N, CA, C and O atoms as a GROMACS GRO file, in nm:
protein
  628
    1MET      N    1   1.200   0.457   2.843
    1MET     CA    2   1.172   0.301   2.832
    1MET      C    3   1.045   0.284   2.958
    1MET      O    4   1.058   0.345   3.064
    2LEU      N    5   0.938   0.204   2.934
    2LEU     CA    6   0.846   0.196   3.045
    2LEU      C    7   0.863   0.029   3.081
    2LEU      O    8   0.874  -0.067   3.005
    3LYS      N    9   0.861   0.036   3.221
    3LYS     CA   10   0.860  -0.098   3.251
    3LYS      C   11   0.714  -0.108   3.319
    3LYS      O   12   0.658  -0.010   3.368
    4ILE      N   13   0.666  -0.223   3.314
    4ILE     CA   14   0.537  -0.279   3.374
    4ILE      C   15   0.536  -0.431   3.410
    4ILE      O   16   0.561  -0.529   3.339
    5ILE      N   17   0.499  -0.423   3.551
    5ILE     CA   18   0.492  -0.579   3.563
    5ILE      C   19   0.372  -0.633   3.571
    5ILE      O   20   0.295  -0.601   3.661
    6SER      N   21   0.341  -0.717   3.484
    6SER     CA   22   0.199  -0.805   3.502
    6SER      C   23   0.193  -0.912   3.600
    6SER      O   24   0.296  -0.969   3.637
    7ASN      N   25   0.067  -0.945   3.647
    7ASN     CA   26   0.094  -1.053   3.760
    7ASN      C   27  -0.020  -1.158   3.719
    7ASN      O   28  -0.073  -1.238   3.796
    8SER      N   29  -0.048  -1.140   3.576
    8SER     CA   30  -0.151  -1.243   3.523
    8SER      C   31  -0.160  -1.236   3.370
    8SER      O   32  -0.149  -1.132   3.307
    9PRO      N   33  -0.185  -1.372   3.309
    9PRO     CA   34  -0.217  -1.368   3.171
    9PRO      C   35  -0.317  -1.269   3.121
    9PRO      O   36  -0.320  -1.226   3.005
   10ASP      N   37  -0.409  -1.233   3.231
   10ASP     CA   38  -0.531  -1.107   3.197
   10ASP      C   39  -0.485  -0.978   3.195
   10ASP      O   40  -0.530  -0.890   3.122
   11GLN      N   41  -0.371  -0.964   3.298
   11GLN     CA   42  -0.333  -0.847   3.296
   11GLN      C   43  -0.249  -0.816   3.170
   11GLN      O   44  -0.252  -0.704   3.120
   12THR      N   45  -0.164  -0.926   3.111
   12THR     CA   46  -0.079  -0.898   3.008
   12THR      C   47  -0.169  -0.913   2.850
   12THR      O   48  -0.124  -0.890   2.738
   13HIS      N   49  -0.278  -0.948   2.878
   13HIS     CA   50  -0.366  -0.929   2.757
   13HIS      C   51  -0.414  -0.777   2.736
   13HIS      O   52  -0.411  -0.715   2.630
   14HIS      N   53  -0.468  -0.723   2.879
   14HIS     CA   54  -0.504  -0.560   2.901
   14HIS      C   55  -0.407  -0.486   2.864
   14HIS      O   56  -0.433  -0.383   2.803
   15LEU      N   57  -0.297  -0.516   2.888
   15LEU     CA   58  -0.182  -0.407   2.821
   15LEU      C   59  -0.190  -0.428   2.687
   15LEU      O   60  -0.154  -0.322   2.634
   16GLY      N   61  -0.220  -0.516   2.596
   16GLY     CA   62  -0.202  -0.508   2.506
   16GLY      C   63  -0.308  -0.438   2.426
   16GLY      O   64  -0.289  -0.365   2.329
   17LYS      N   65  -0.433  -0.476   2.487
   17LYS     CA   66  -0.527  -0.398   2.456
   17LYS      C   67  -0.517  -0.234   2.472
   17LYS      O   68  -0.560  -0.160   2.383
   18LEU      N   69  -0.462  -0.189   2.581
   18LEU     CA   70  -0.448  -0.060   2.591
   18LEU      C   71  -0.358  -0.010   2.482
   18LEU      O   72  -0.371   0.106   2.446
   19LEU      N   73  -0.253  -0.098   2.419
   19LEU     CA   74  -0.178  -0.020   2.322
   19LEU      C   75  -0.239  -0.064   2.210
   19LEU      O   76  -0.194  -0.008   2.110
   20GLY      N   77  -0.332  -0.151   2.187
   20GLY     CA   78  -0.421  -0.146   2.068
   20GLY      C   79  -0.491   0.002   2.039
   20GLY      O   80  -0.492   0.065   1.933
   21GLN      N   81  -0.546   0.036   2.162
   21GLN     CA   82  -0.664   0.125   2.176
   21GLN      C   83  -0.585   0.219   2.128
   21GLN      O   84  -0.651   0.295   2.057
   22LEU      N   85  -0.447   0.256   2.135
   22LEU     CA   86  -0.356   0.362   2.127
   22LEU      C   87  -0.295   0.374   1.980
   22LEU      O   88  -0.264   0.483   1.930
   23ALA      N   89  -0.283   0.254   1.919
   23ALA     CA   90  -0.216   0.206   1.805
   23ALA      C   91  -0.291   0.308   1.680
   23ALA      O   92  -0.409   0.339   1.693
   24GLU      N   93  -0.211   0.356   1.563
   24GLU     CA   94  -0.249   0.403   1.488
   24GLU      C   95  -0.205   0.344   1.342
   24GLU      O   96  -0.108   0.269   1.349
   25PRO      N   97  -0.260   0.363   1.206
   25PRO     CA   98  -0.224   0.305   1.119
   25PRO      C   99  -0.063   0.326   1.076
   25PRO      O  100  -0.025   0.443   1.078
   26GLY      N  101   0.022   0.238   1.042
   26GLY     CA  102   0.158   0.240   1.031
   26GLY      C  103   0.238   0.230   1.133
   26GLY      O  104   0.359   0.243   1.115
   27ASP      N  105   0.184   0.204   1.263
   27ASP     CA  106   0.263   0.157   1.399
   27ASP      C  107   0.321  -0.017   1.326
   27ASP      O  108   0.281  -0.088   1.234
   28VAL      N  109   0.416  -0.026   1.414
   28VAL     CA  110   0.475  -0.141   1.410
   28VAL      C  111   0.564  -0.155   1.534
   28VAL      O  112   0.666  -0.092   1.562
   29PHE      N  113   0.494  -0.263   1.610
   29PHE     CA  114   0.557  -0.340   1.725
   29PHE      C  115   0.594  -0.453   1.726
   29PHE      O  116   0.526  -0.545   1.680
   30CYS      N  117   0.736  -0.474   1.790
   30CYS     CA  118   0.816  -0.610   1.808
   30CYS      C  119   0.841  -0.656   1.920
   30CYS      O  120   0.912  -0.602   2.004
   31LEU      N  121   0.779  -0.772   1.930
   31LEU     CA  122   0.768  -0.851   2.074
   31LEU      C  123   0.897  -0.947   2.042
   31LEU      O  124   0.922  -1.004   1.936
   32TYR      N  125   0.958  -0.948   2.143
   32TYR     CA  126   1.061  -1.009   2.196
   32TYR      C  127   1.062  -1.102   2.339
   32TYR      O  128   1.036  -1.041   2.443
   33GLY      N  129   1.091  -1.247   2.348
   33GLY     CA  130   1.065  -1.319   2.456
   33GLY      C  131   1.062  -1.458   2.429
   33GLY      O  132   1.045  -1.493   2.312
   34ASP      N  133   1.080  -1.568   2.545
   34ASP     CA  134   1.089  -1.698   2.523
   34ASP      C  135   0.943  -1.723   2.468
   34ASP      O  136   0.846  -1.655   2.434
   35LEU      N  137   0.980  -1.870   2.478
   35LEU     CA  138   0.831  -1.936   2.401
   35LEU      C  139   0.748  -1.976   2.570
   35LEU      O  140   0.797  -2.034   2.667
   36GLY      N  141   0.626  -1.925   2.553
   36GLY     CA  142   0.551  -1.936   2.691
   36GLY      C  143   0.565  -1.789   2.753
   36GLY      O  144   0.528  -1.757   2.866
   37ALA      N  145   0.616  -1.716   2.670
   37ALA     CA  146   0.629  -1.557   2.770
   37ALA      C  147   0.497  -1.486   2.762
   37ALA      O  148   0.474  -1.409   2.855
   38GLY      N  149   0.411  -1.498   2.672
   38GLY     CA  150   0.311  -1.465   2.670
   38GLY      C  151   0.283  -1.338   2.562
   38GLY      O  152   0.200  -1.248   2.571
   39LYS      N  153   0.395  -1.369   2.447
   39LYS     CA  154   0.371  -1.276   2.324
   39LYS      C  155   0.240  -1.291   2.259
   39LYS      O  156   0.185  -1.191   2.213
   40THR      N  157   0.179  -1.416   2.250
   40THR     CA  158   0.033  -1.420   2.163
   40THR      C  159  -0.052  -1.370   2.230
   40THR      O  160  -0.138  -1.294   2.185
   41ASN      N  161  -0.041  -1.412   2.365
   41ASN     CA  162  -0.152  -1.340   2.478
   41ASN      C  163  -0.171  -1.165   2.460
   41ASN      O  164  -0.269  -1.092   2.456
   42PHE      N  165  -0.043  -1.146   2.454
   42PHE     CA  166  -0.024  -0.973   2.456
   42PHE      C  167  -0.073  -0.921   2.288
   42PHE      O  168  -0.144  -0.824   2.261
   43SER      N  169  -0.012  -1.015   2.194
   43SER     CA  170  -0.113  -0.972   2.047
   43SER      C  171  -0.264  -1.010   2.057
   43SER      O  172  -0.344  -0.943   1.991
   44GLN      N  173  -0.299  -1.089   2.117
   44GLN     CA  174  -0.454  -1.096   2.086
   44GLN      C  175  -0.527  -0.971   2.190
   44GLN      O  176  -0.640  -0.932   2.162
   45GLY      N  177  -0.467  -0.923   2.290
   45GLY     CA  178  -0.503  -0.785   2.329
   45GLY      C  179  -0.477  -0.651   2.262
   45GLY      O  180  -0.540  -0.547   2.279
   46VAL      N  181  -0.381  -0.670   2.188
   46VAL     CA  182  -0.349  -0.551   2.064
   46VAL      C  183  -0.469  -0.568   1.969
   46VAL      O  184  -0.524  -0.462   1.940
   47ALA      N  185  -0.526  -0.690   1.909
   47ALA     CA  186  -0.598  -0.700   1.835
   47ALA      C  187  -0.731  -0.671   1.893
   47ALA      O  188  -0.810  -0.609   1.822
   48GLU      N  189  -0.765  -0.706   2.008
   48GLU     CA  190  -0.915  -0.657   2.083
   48GLU      C  191  -0.915  -0.522   2.100
   48GLU      O  192  -1.025  -0.471   2.125
   49GLY      N  193  -0.781  -0.422   2.091
   49GLY     CA  194  -0.804  -0.294   2.108
   49GLY      C  195  -0.802  -0.220   1.993
   49GLY      O  196  -0.849  -0.107   1.981
   50LEU      N  197  -0.744  -0.289   1.903
   50LEU     CA  198  -0.812  -0.244   1.753
   50LEU      C  199  -0.939  -0.263   1.689
   50LEU      O  200  -0.969  -0.228   1.575
   51GLY      N  201  -1.016  -0.327   1.779
   51GLY     CA  202  -1.144  -0.375   1.736
   51GLY      C  203  -1.132  -0.511   1.629
   51GLY      O  204  -1.205  -0.524   1.531
   52VAL      N  205  -1.045  -0.592   1.660
   52VAL     CA  206  -1.110  -0.703   1.541
   52VAL      C  207  -1.166  -0.801   1.662
   52VAL      O  208  -1.126  -0.831   1.774
   53GLN      N  209  -1.286  -0.835   1.574
   53GLN     CA  210  -1.370  -0.923   1.624
   53GLN      C  211  -1.338  -1.057   1.644
   53GLN      O  212  -1.363  -1.111   1.751
   54GLU      N  213  -1.260  -1.144   1.508
   54GLU     CA  214  -1.219  -1.256   1.495
   54GLU      C  215  -1.137  -1.299   1.600
   54GLU      O  216  -1.068  -1.216   1.660
   55TYR      N  217  -1.134  -1.468   1.643
   55TYR     CA  218  -1.048  -1.511   1.747
   55TYR      C  219  -0.894  -1.484   1.658
   55TYR      O  220  -0.886  -1.507   1.537
   56VAL      N  221  -0.785  -1.436   1.734
   56VAL     CA  222  -0.667  -1.420   1.690
   56VAL      C  223  -0.564  -1.562   1.762
   56VAL      O  224  -0.538  -1.583   1.881
   57THR      N  225  -0.531  -1.628   1.659
   57THR     CA  226  -0.402  -1.720   1.676
   57THR      C  227  -0.271  -1.667   1.608
   57THR      O  228  -0.247  -1.585   1.520
   58SER      N  229  -0.187  -1.760   1.698
   58SER     CA  230  -0.038  -1.711   1.638
   58SER      C  231   0.000  -1.784   1.498
   58SER      O  232   0.024  -1.903   1.477
   59PRO      N  233   0.000  -1.681   1.415
   59PRO     CA  234   0.043  -1.753   1.290
   59PRO      C  235   0.183  -1.782   1.261
   59PRO      O  236   0.253  -1.736   1.172
   60THR      N  237   0.220  -1.894   1.382
   60THR     CA  238   0.335  -1.967   1.366
   60THR      C  239   0.377  -2.050   1.208
   60THR      O  240   0.490  -2.066   1.161
   61PHE      N  241   0.245  -2.094   1.152
   61PHE     CA  242   0.300  -2.174   1.052
   61PHE      C  243   0.258  -2.137   0.927
   61PHE      O  244   0.284  -2.199   0.823
   62THR      N  245   0.166  -1.996   0.940
   62THR     CA  246   0.118  -1.950   0.806
   62THR      C  247   0.223  -1.788   0.790
   62THR      O  248   0.223  -1.714   0.692
   63LEU      N  249   0.310  -1.770   0.929
   63LEU     CA  250   0.383  -1.621   0.915
   63LEU      C  251   0.300  -1.544   0.929
   63LEU      O  252   0.326  -1.489   1.036
   64ILE      N  253   0.194  -1.492   0.881
   64ILE     CA  254   0.112  -1.385   0.875
   64ILE      C  255   0.003  -1.399   0.892
   64ILE      O  256  -0.043  -1.480   0.812
   65ASN      N  257  -0.090  -1.347   0.980
   65ASN     CA  258  -0.238  -1.352   0.977
   65ASN      C  259  -0.281  -1.198   0.961
   65ASN      O  260  -0.213  -1.107   1.008
   66GLU      N  261  -0.414  -1.176   0.881
   66GLU     CA  262  -0.441  -1.038   0.853
   66GLU      C  263  -0.579  -1.033   0.943
   66GLU      O  264  -0.638  -1.137   0.972
   67TYR      N  265  -0.608  -0.953   0.969
   67TYR     CA  266  -0.718  -0.908   1.058
   67TYR      C  267  -0.783  -0.770   1.052
   67TYR      O  268  -0.711  -0.670   1.046
   68GLN      N  269  -0.890  -0.763   1.053
   68GLN     CA  270  -0.936  -0.603   0.965
   68GLN      C  271  -1.021  -0.584   1.139
   68GLN      O  272  -1.092  -0.664   1.198
   69GLY      N  273  -0.979  -0.453   1.176
   69GLY     CA  274  -1.028  -0.406   1.268
   69GLY      C  275  -1.086  -0.242   1.225
   69GLY      O  276  -1.145  -0.212   1.121
   70ARG      N  277  -1.045  -0.147   1.347
   70ARG     CA  278  -1.055  -0.019   1.265
   70ARG      C  279  -0.968   0.020   1.155
   70ARG      O  280  -0.996   0.100   1.066
   71CYS      N  281  -0.854  -0.048   1.170
   71CYS     CA  282  -0.783  -0.058   1.062
   71CYS      C  283  -0.685  -0.165   1.061
   71CYS      O  284  -0.646  -0.208   1.170
   72PRO      N  285  -0.633  -0.223   0.935
   72PRO     CA  286  -0.583  -0.360   0.920
   72PRO      C  287  -0.477  -0.399   1.009
   72PRO      O  288  -0.385  -0.319   1.028
   73PHE      N  289  -0.477  -0.530   1.076
   73PHE     CA  290  -0.374  -0.542   1.150
   73PHE      C  291  -0.284  -0.677   1.109
   73PHE      O  292  -0.343  -0.778   1.072
   74TYR      N  293  -0.202  -0.676   1.114
   74TYR     CA  294  -0.098  -0.782   1.074
   74TYR      C  295   0.033  -0.834   1.157
   74TYR      O  296   0.145  -0.790   1.184
   75HIS      N  297  -0.052  -0.966   1.184
   75HIS     CA  298   0.013  -1.047   1.299
   75HIS      C  299   0.140  -1.131   1.237
   75HIS      O  300   0.118  -1.212   1.147
   76MET      N  301   0.260  -1.114   1.283
   76MET     CA  302   0.345  -1.206   1.207
   76MET      C  303   0.398  -1.265   1.316
   76MET      O  304   0.404  -1.202   1.421
   77ASP      N  305   0.440  -1.386   1.308
   77ASP     CA  306   0.538  -1.485   1.363
   77ASP      C  307   0.636  -1.543   1.296
   77ASP      O  308   0.618  -1.641   1.224
   78VAL      N  309   0.774  -1.473   1.321
   78VAL     CA  310   0.877  -1.490   1.202
   78VAL      C  311   0.959  -1.631   1.299
   78VAL      O  312   1.081  -1.644   1.289
   79TYR      N  313   0.912  -1.686   1.349
   79TYR     CA  314   0.973  -1.771   1.449
   79TYR      C  315   1.055  -1.903   1.336
   79TYR      O  316   1.162  -1.959   1.359
   80ARG      N  317   0.994  -1.918   1.256
   80ARG     CA  318   1.027  -2.025   1.142
   80ARG      C  319   1.157  -1.972   1.037
   80ARG      O  320   1.255  -2.025   0.986
   81LEU      N  321   1.113  -1.876   1.039
   81LEU     CA  322   1.228  -1.816   0.949
   81LEU      C  323   1.343  -1.805   0.932
   81LEU      O  324   1.379  -1.738   1.028
   82GLY      N  325   1.444  -1.829   0.862
   82GLY     CA  326   1.580  -1.864   0.875
   82GLY      C  327   1.661  -1.748   0.880
   82GLY      O  328   1.780  -1.756   0.907
   83GLY      N  329   1.608  -1.648   0.857
   83GLY     CA  330   1.632  -1.502   0.875
   83GLY      C  331   1.614  -1.402   0.808
   83GLY      O  332   1.543  -1.418   0.708
   84PRO      N  333   1.668  -1.262   0.832
   84PRO     CA  334   1.561  -1.192   0.740
   84PRO      C  335   1.527  -1.161   0.601
   84PRO      O  336   1.435  -1.093   0.556
   85GLU      N  337   1.667  -1.256   0.515
   85GLU     CA  338   1.646  -1.255   0.383
   85GLU      C  339   1.509  -1.327   0.376
   85GLU      O  340   1.431  -1.288   0.288
   86ASP      N  341   1.473  -1.421   0.454
   86ASP     CA  342   1.325  -1.477   0.429
   86ASP      C  343   1.215  -1.373   0.420
   86ASP      O  344   1.123  -1.388   0.339
   87MET      N  345   1.220  -1.271   0.498
   87MET     CA  346   1.110  -1.124   0.492
   87MET      C  347   1.094  -1.098   0.354
   87MET      O  348   0.980  -1.064   0.322
   88VAL      N  349   1.177  -1.107   0.265
   88VAL     CA  350   1.176  -1.033   0.136
   88VAL      C  351   1.039  -1.114   0.056
   88VAL      O  352   0.955  -1.053  -0.010
   89ASP      N  353   1.039  -1.267   0.081
   89ASP     CA  354   0.937  -1.325   0.007
   89ASP      C  355   0.824  -1.308   0.098
   89ASP      O  356   0.730  -1.364   0.042
   90LEU      N  357   0.789  -1.264   0.202
   90LEU     CA  358   0.681  -1.225   0.258
   90LEU      C  359   0.649  -1.076   0.211
   90LEU      O  360   0.549  -1.031   0.268
   91GLY      N  361   0.702  -0.997   0.131
   91GLY     CA  362   0.659  -0.852   0.111
   91GLY      C  363   0.673  -0.755   0.216
   91GLY      O  364   0.613  -0.647   0.222
   92TYR      N  365   0.760  -0.803   0.306
   92TYR     CA  366   0.727  -0.727   0.442
   92TYR      C  367   0.707  -0.571   0.447
   92TYR      O  368   0.642  -0.504   0.528
   93GLU      N  369   0.794  -0.527   0.316
   93GLU     CA  370   0.767  -0.361   0.354
   93GLU      C  371   0.595  -0.302   0.312
   93GLU      O  372   0.531  -0.201   0.340
   94GLU      N  373   0.577  -0.378   0.264
   94GLU     CA  374   0.412  -0.347   0.208
   94GLU      C  375   0.359  -0.347   0.364
   94GLU      O  376   0.286  -0.254   0.397
   95TYR      N  377   0.390  -0.440   0.451
   95TYR     CA  378   0.327  -0.423   0.590
   95TYR      C  379   0.380  -0.341   0.692
   95TYR      O  380   0.313  -0.284   0.779
   96PHE      N  381   0.513  -0.338   0.678
   96PHE     CA  382   0.578  -0.236   0.767
   96PHE      C  383   0.539  -0.087   0.732
   96PHE      O  384   0.497  -0.006   0.816
   97TYR      N  385   0.556  -0.064   0.617
   97TYR     CA  386   0.507   0.099   0.579
   97TYR      C  387   0.401   0.104   0.513
   97TYR      O  388   0.390   0.195   0.430
   98GLY      N  389   0.295   0.011   0.531
   98GLY     CA  390   0.122   0.062   0.478
   98GLY      C  391   0.047   0.087   0.598
   98GLY      O  392   0.097   0.122   0.705
   99ASP      N  393  -0.090   0.064   0.574
   99ASP     CA  394  -0.174   0.130   0.598
   99ASP      C  395  -0.198   0.048   0.715
   99ASP      O  396  -0.308   0.088   0.754
  100GLY      N  397  -0.167  -0.026   0.780
  100GLY     CA  398  -0.230  -0.114   0.902
  100GLY      C  399  -0.137  -0.093   1.019
  100GLY      O  400  -0.045  -0.011   1.013
  101VAL      N  401  -0.166  -0.180   1.142
  101VAL     CA  402  -0.062  -0.185   1.250
  101VAL      C  403  -0.041  -0.317   1.208
  101VAL      O  404  -0.123  -0.405   1.182
  102THR      N  405   0.112  -0.318   1.204
  102THR     CA  406   0.206  -0.476   1.220
  102THR      C  407   0.262  -0.521   1.366
  102THR      O  408   0.301  -0.421   1.427
  103LEU      N  409   0.274  -0.614   1.423
  103LEU     CA  410   0.318  -0.716   1.518
  103LEU      C  411   0.373  -0.814   1.482
  103LEU      O  412   0.322  -0.912   1.429
  104VAL      N  413   0.514  -0.792   1.516
  104VAL     CA  414   0.610  -0.900   1.480
  104VAL      C  415   0.659  -0.991   1.605
  104VAL      O  416   0.749  -0.953   1.680
  105GLU      N  417   0.605  -1.091   1.617
  105GLU     CA  418   0.657  -1.186   1.748
  105GLU      C  419   0.779  -1.245   1.671
  105GLU      O  420   0.777  -1.296   1.558
  106TRP      N  421   0.897  -1.227   1.763
  106TRP     CA  422   1.007  -1.325   1.733
  106TRP      C  423   1.099  -1.234   1.650
  106TRP      O  424   1.183  -1.278   1.572
  107ALA      N  425   1.078  -1.113   1.671
  107ALA     CA  426   1.134  -0.987   1.597
  107ALA      C  427   1.272  -1.007   1.595
  107ALA      O  428   1.318  -0.973   1.486
  108ASN      N  429   1.357  -1.050   1.675
  108ASN     CA  430   1.502  -1.045   1.674
  108ASN      C  431   1.553  -1.135   1.577
  108ASN      O  432   1.668  -1.120   1.536
  109ILE      N  433   1.456  -1.260   1.518
  109ILE     CA  434   1.525  -1.316   1.427
  109ILE      C  435   1.527  -1.239   1.283
  109ILE      O  436   1.588  -1.279   1.184
  110VAL      N  437   1.451  -1.128   1.292
  110VAL     CA  438   1.469  -1.049   1.148
  110VAL      C  439   1.510  -0.881   1.160
  110VAL      O  440   1.454  -0.792   1.095
  111GLU      N  441   1.596  -0.865   1.238
  111GLU     CA  442   1.610  -0.745   1.354
  111GLU      C  443   1.662  -0.632   1.248
  111GLU      O  444   1.637  -0.512   1.248
  112GLU      N  445   1.760  -0.723   1.138
  112GLU     CA  446   1.795  -0.641   1.023
  112GLU      C  447   1.707  -0.551   0.922
  112GLU      O  448   1.737  -0.442   0.874
  113VAL      N  449   1.603  -0.618   0.906
  113VAL     CA  450   1.521  -0.547   0.830
  113VAL      C  451   1.355  -0.458   0.913
  113VAL      O  452   1.252  -0.428   0.853
  114LEU      N  453   1.375  -0.444   1.015
  114LEU     CA  454   1.285  -0.412   1.119
  114LEU      C  455   1.309  -0.240   1.050
  114LEU      O  456   1.412  -0.204   0.993
  115PRO      N  457   1.198  -0.161   1.071
  115PRO     CA  458   1.201  -0.002   1.086
  115PRO      C  459   1.274   0.034   1.171
  115PRO      O  460   1.280  -0.043   1.267
  116GLU      N  461   1.353   0.152   1.178
  116GLU     CA  462   1.439   0.187   1.255
  116GLU      C  463   1.370   0.278   1.367
  116GLU      O  464   1.422   0.313   1.473
  117GLU      N  465   1.216   0.316   1.309
  117GLU     CA  466   1.128   0.346   1.390
  117GLU      C  467   1.025   0.284   1.468
  117GLU      O  468   0.921   0.285   1.402
  118ARG      N  469   1.011   0.230   1.580
  118ARG     CA  470   0.926   0.123   1.621
  118ARG      C  471   0.920   0.124   1.747
  118ARG      O  472   1.000   0.189   1.815
  119LEU      N  473   0.810   0.042   1.804
  119LEU     CA  474   0.798  -0.003   1.960
  119LEU      C  475   0.865  -0.145   1.967
  119LEU      O  476   0.825  -0.240   1.899
  120ASP      N  477   0.962  -0.151   2.047
  120ASP     CA  478   0.994  -0.277   2.108
  120ASP      C  479   0.948  -0.352   2.239
  120ASP      O  480   0.942  -0.289   2.345
  121LEU      N  481   0.922  -0.459   2.236
  121LEU     CA  482   0.854  -0.495   2.384
  121LEU      C  483   0.904  -0.621   2.421
  121LEU      O  484   0.863  -0.729   2.376
  122ASN      N  485   1.007  -0.604   2.516
  122ASN     CA  486   1.027  -0.726   2.587
  122ASN      C  487   0.949  -0.806   2.684
  122ASN      O  488   0.940  -0.746   2.791
  123ILE      N  489   0.888  -0.922   2.683
  123ILE     CA  490   0.850  -0.973   2.768
  123ILE      C  491   0.929  -1.075   2.860
  123ILE      O  492   0.980  -1.170   2.800
  124LYS      N  493   0.944  -1.068   2.979
  124LYS     CA  494   1.003  -1.159   3.057
  124LYS      C  495   0.972  -1.224   3.159
  124LYS      O  496   0.951  -1.146   3.252
  125ARG      N  497   0.954  -1.354   3.194
  125ARG     CA  498   0.906  -1.435   3.291
  125ARG      C  499   0.976  -1.391   3.409
  125ARG      O  500   1.098  -1.379   3.418
  126GLN      N  501   0.891  -1.369   3.499
  126GLN     CA  502   0.941  -1.345   3.655
  126GLN      C  503   0.930  -1.449   3.739
  126GLN      O  504   1.006  -1.465   3.834
  127GLY      N  505   0.819  -1.537   3.706
  127GLY     CA  506   0.770  -1.636   3.771
  127GLY      C  507   0.660  -1.689   3.701
  127GLY      O  508   0.643  -1.677   3.580
  128GLU      N  509   0.591  -1.744   3.775
  128GLU     CA  510   0.464  -1.876   3.730
  128GLU      C  511   0.367  -1.768   3.618
  128GLU      O  512   0.347  -1.781   3.497
  129ASN      N  513   0.328  -1.676   3.698
  129ASN     CA  514   0.238  -1.599   3.579
  129ASN      C  515   0.272  -1.475   3.598
  129ASN      O  516   0.188  -1.400   3.548
  130GLU      N  517   0.368  -1.412   3.653
  130GLU     CA  518   0.410  -1.266   3.672
  130GLU      C  519   0.499  -1.253   3.536
  130GLU      O  520   0.567  -1.349   3.500
  131ARG      N  521   0.496  -1.134   3.462
  131ARG     CA  522   0.597  -1.086   3.338
  131ARG      C  523   0.620  -0.959   3.376
  131ARG      O  524   0.539  -0.893   3.442
  132LEU      N  525   0.757  -0.908   3.327
  132LEU     CA  526   0.809  -0.774   3.294
  132LEU      C  527   0.796  -0.786   3.176
  132LEU      O  528   0.829  -0.876   3.099
  133LEU      N  529   0.725  -0.654   3.158
  133LEU     CA  530   0.733  -0.610   2.991
  133LEU      C  531   0.806  -0.479   3.014
  133LEU      O  532   0.794  -0.406   3.112
  134GLU      N  533   0.893  -0.460   2.895
  134GLU     CA  534   0.968  -0.389   2.866
  134GLU      C  535   0.918  -0.269   2.740
  134GLU      O  536   0.922  -0.317   2.626
  135PHE      N  537   0.885  -0.160   2.745
  135PHE     CA  538   0.838  -0.071   2.635
  135PHE      C  539   0.966  -0.013   2.567
  135PHE      O  540   1.017   0.080   2.629
  136ILE      N  541   1.014  -0.042   2.478
  136ILE     CA  542   1.118   0.036   2.425
  136ILE      C  543   1.125   0.144   2.319
  136ILE      O  544   1.196   0.107   2.225
  137PRO      N  545   1.075   0.265   2.303
  137PRO     CA  546   1.037   0.325   2.137
  137PRO      C  547   1.171   0.362   2.106
  137PRO      O  548   1.266   0.390   2.179
  138TYR      N  549   1.157   0.356   1.952
  138TYR     CA  550   1.242   0.415   1.915
  138TYR      C  551   1.184   0.504   1.784
  138TYR      O  552   1.115   0.456   1.694
  139GLY      N  553   1.232   0.655   1.795
  139GLY     CA  554   1.145   0.746   1.747
  139GLY      C  555   1.060   0.812   1.794
  139GLY      O  556   1.007   0.764   1.894
  140SER      N  557   1.014   0.936   1.750
  140SER     CA  558   0.931   1.022   1.848
  140SER      C  559   0.757   0.971   1.854
  140SER      O  560   0.680   0.976   1.950
  141ARG      N  561   0.740   0.937   1.758
  141ARG     CA  562   0.575   0.873   1.752
  141ARG      C  563   0.595   0.777   1.858
  141ARG      O  564   0.541   0.811   1.963
  142TYR      N  565   0.671   0.641   1.862
  142TYR     CA  566   0.680   0.586   1.979
  142TYR      C  567   0.726   0.646   2.093
  142TYR      O  568   0.687   0.579   2.189
  143GLU      N  569   0.778   0.724   2.122
  143GLU     CA  570   0.790   0.782   2.256
  143GLU      C  571   0.680   0.832   2.320
  143GLU      O  572   0.646   0.803   2.435
  144LYS      N  573   0.611   0.925   2.227
  144LYS     CA  574   0.466   0.979   2.268
  144LYS      C  575   0.352   0.844   2.292
  144LYS      O  576   0.259   0.845   2.373
  145LEU      N  577   0.384   0.748   2.212
  145LEU     CA  578   0.276   0.625   2.223
  145LEU      C  579   0.325   0.571   2.402
  145LEU      O  580   0.238   0.536   2.482
  146VAL      N  581   0.439   0.573   2.430
  146VAL     CA  582   0.463   0.516   2.538
  146VAL      C  583   0.396   0.597   2.660
  146VAL      O  584   0.321   0.560   2.750
  147GLU      N  585   0.447   0.708   2.632
  147GLU     CA  586   0.422   0.822   2.727
  147GLU      C  587   0.244   0.822   2.749
  147GLU      O  588   0.200   0.850   2.861
  148GLU      N  589   0.164   0.796   2.653
  148GLU     CA  590  -0.002   0.749   2.633
  148GLU      C  591  -0.043   0.617   2.732
  148GLU      O  592  -0.142   0.596   2.802
  149LEU      N  593   0.079   0.542   2.706
  149LEU     CA  594   0.045   0.375   2.762
  149LEU      C  595   0.051   0.417   2.890
  149LEU      O  596  -0.048   0.400   2.962
  150SER      N  597   0.180   0.484   2.943
  150SER     CA  598   0.212   0.512   3.081
  150SER      C  599   0.108   0.556   3.147
  150SER      O  600   0.065   0.497   3.246
  151GLU      N  601   0.047   0.680   3.093
  151GLU     CA  602  -0.036   0.736   3.149
  151GLU      C  603  -0.212   0.656   3.136
  151GLU      O  604  -0.312   0.688   3.200
  152SER      N  605  -0.203   0.582   3.063
  152SER     CA  606  -0.337   0.488   3.090
  152SER      C  607  -0.306   0.401   3.180
  152SER      O  608  -0.404   0.373   3.249
  153VAL      N  609  -0.208   0.343   3.210
  153VAL     CA  610  -0.200   0.251   3.331
  153VAL      C  611  -0.176   0.281   3.469
  153VAL      O  612  -0.210   0.228   3.575
  154CYS      N  613  -0.092   0.407   3.431
  154CYS     CA  614  -0.062   0.485   3.594
  154CYS      C  615  -0.116   0.644   3.573
  154CYS      O  616  -0.043   0.740   3.548
  155PRO      N  617  -0.225   0.645   3.586
  155PRO     CA  618  -0.282   0.774   3.560
  155PRO      C  619  -0.210   0.877   3.668
  155PRO      O  620  -0.193   0.836   3.783
  156GLY      N  621  -0.166   1.017   3.629
  156GLY     CA  622  -0.142   1.083   3.695
  156GLY      C  623   0.048   1.091   3.731
  156GLY      O  624   0.109   1.173   3.799
  157ASN      N  625   0.094   0.985   3.664
  157ASN     CA  626   0.234   0.966   3.685
  157ASN      C  627   0.290   1.075   3.582
  157ASN      O  628   0.412   1.091   3.570
   0.00000   0.00000   0.00000
């Protein structure tokens, strides 16, 4: 696990951008955190790191927004779903096991259908602008990704 303190929304966005730059097709990122923790801000950074040119908004009402960067970026916000059974109607497997990068906000609501191998990210408020970001890898691909992210954030460690 990698823990990073972000002292501003800009830093949180930048961490997302670094992750997006390291992302590969097939990656699944699952975000956890309270309302206002910075999930969408982080997601916008991931999109920027993937080369998405469009403005990225939270898909709270549409559930999934699709963007094109150097690979497809699928941004899901499952806050309004009743549970994992609702993911079937979305065709979630095509996203999770497809050719793009999938990011799921409020992943705790659909944990039962998340891939075993993925990167979980907990964003916790520590103050007005300070956030604790905990990157938890599941599987060798994501362990390597967290190592690369750590090296990007703290070179030489």
